[in-house]
Residue, then its C-alpha position, 0 to 999 in steps of 0.5 A: m402759461g403764455a411765456w411757456f407756450f410762446a417759447h415752445t411754439a414760436h422758437p421752433a417755428d422761427r428755426l423752421v422758417y430760418r432753415l426753409s428761407g436759406g437763413r434769410t428770415t424768421l417767422a417773427s421777422i415776417v409776422s411782426g417785423i421784429p429784428v431777429v438774429m440767429l445767434t451761435t455761441t459756444g456752449a459754456k460746458s459742452g464747447l459745442p456750437r449752440t444756435t438760438p433765435v434772439l431779438c436784436v437791437v441794432d445800434d443806431s450809431e454803428t449798424r454792424r453792432f447790435a445788442v441782445i437782451a438776456s430776459n429769458l421771458g422774465q424767468p428767474h435765471h439767465p438764458a443759456w446763450y448769456h452764460n455761453l457768451v460770458a464764458n466765450p465772447r466769440a459768436i456768430g450772428s446771422f441776419d438776412g442770409r449773411s453771417r459775421a463773427y462777433l465779440a460780445r461784452e456786457a453793456i453798462g451805464e448809459e449804454y445799457a439804458r440806451f439799448w434798454q430803451a430801444a429794446t422796449a420800443i421794439y418789443p414792449g414785452y420786455q417791461v413785463y419780463r423785467q417785472r416778472a424777473g423780480n430781483r434778477h438783473i436782465p443783462i444786455m450783451v453788445l456784439e461788435p464785429e471782430v476786427q478781421s471778420r467779413d460777412f460770409d454766406t450762411g452755408m452752415n449745415p443746420k444739422s451740424t449746429h445744435v439748436d439751443e433749447s433755452h427760450e428767448p425772444 
């Protein structure tokens, strides 16, 4: 019940604050200091842009690279944005009113362990999600700036981008 309530209240509030702040912050970032990226992927089936707020872990060794954890609140299936990134690894990440084009790949081995440790330090709830997920492996996607990409203002019209309803902290 708690995960359902969180997913159905916090994410819409994050989206509202993101829009009202001109793409500069989210409710989760204001209230808890948790770093949140507005992640825009291309729908694996629809081909349409899908935007969802996702907790991110900035890489200490390369501050323009970050990771997102596909925990889906510990549900038995991966979040839609994960499937979207697997089908089309190009994405837009928006932080602090700036957006950048990224390429995603799945973390493995030592890199996975390093990002998982950093993620649980930022948000201990991931440990609960891992238990709740049971046998489902929780993927971590690393997003690196595209070589040709530069920062650009988030002048995206929020009405033109479909908001993904899969819920992910």
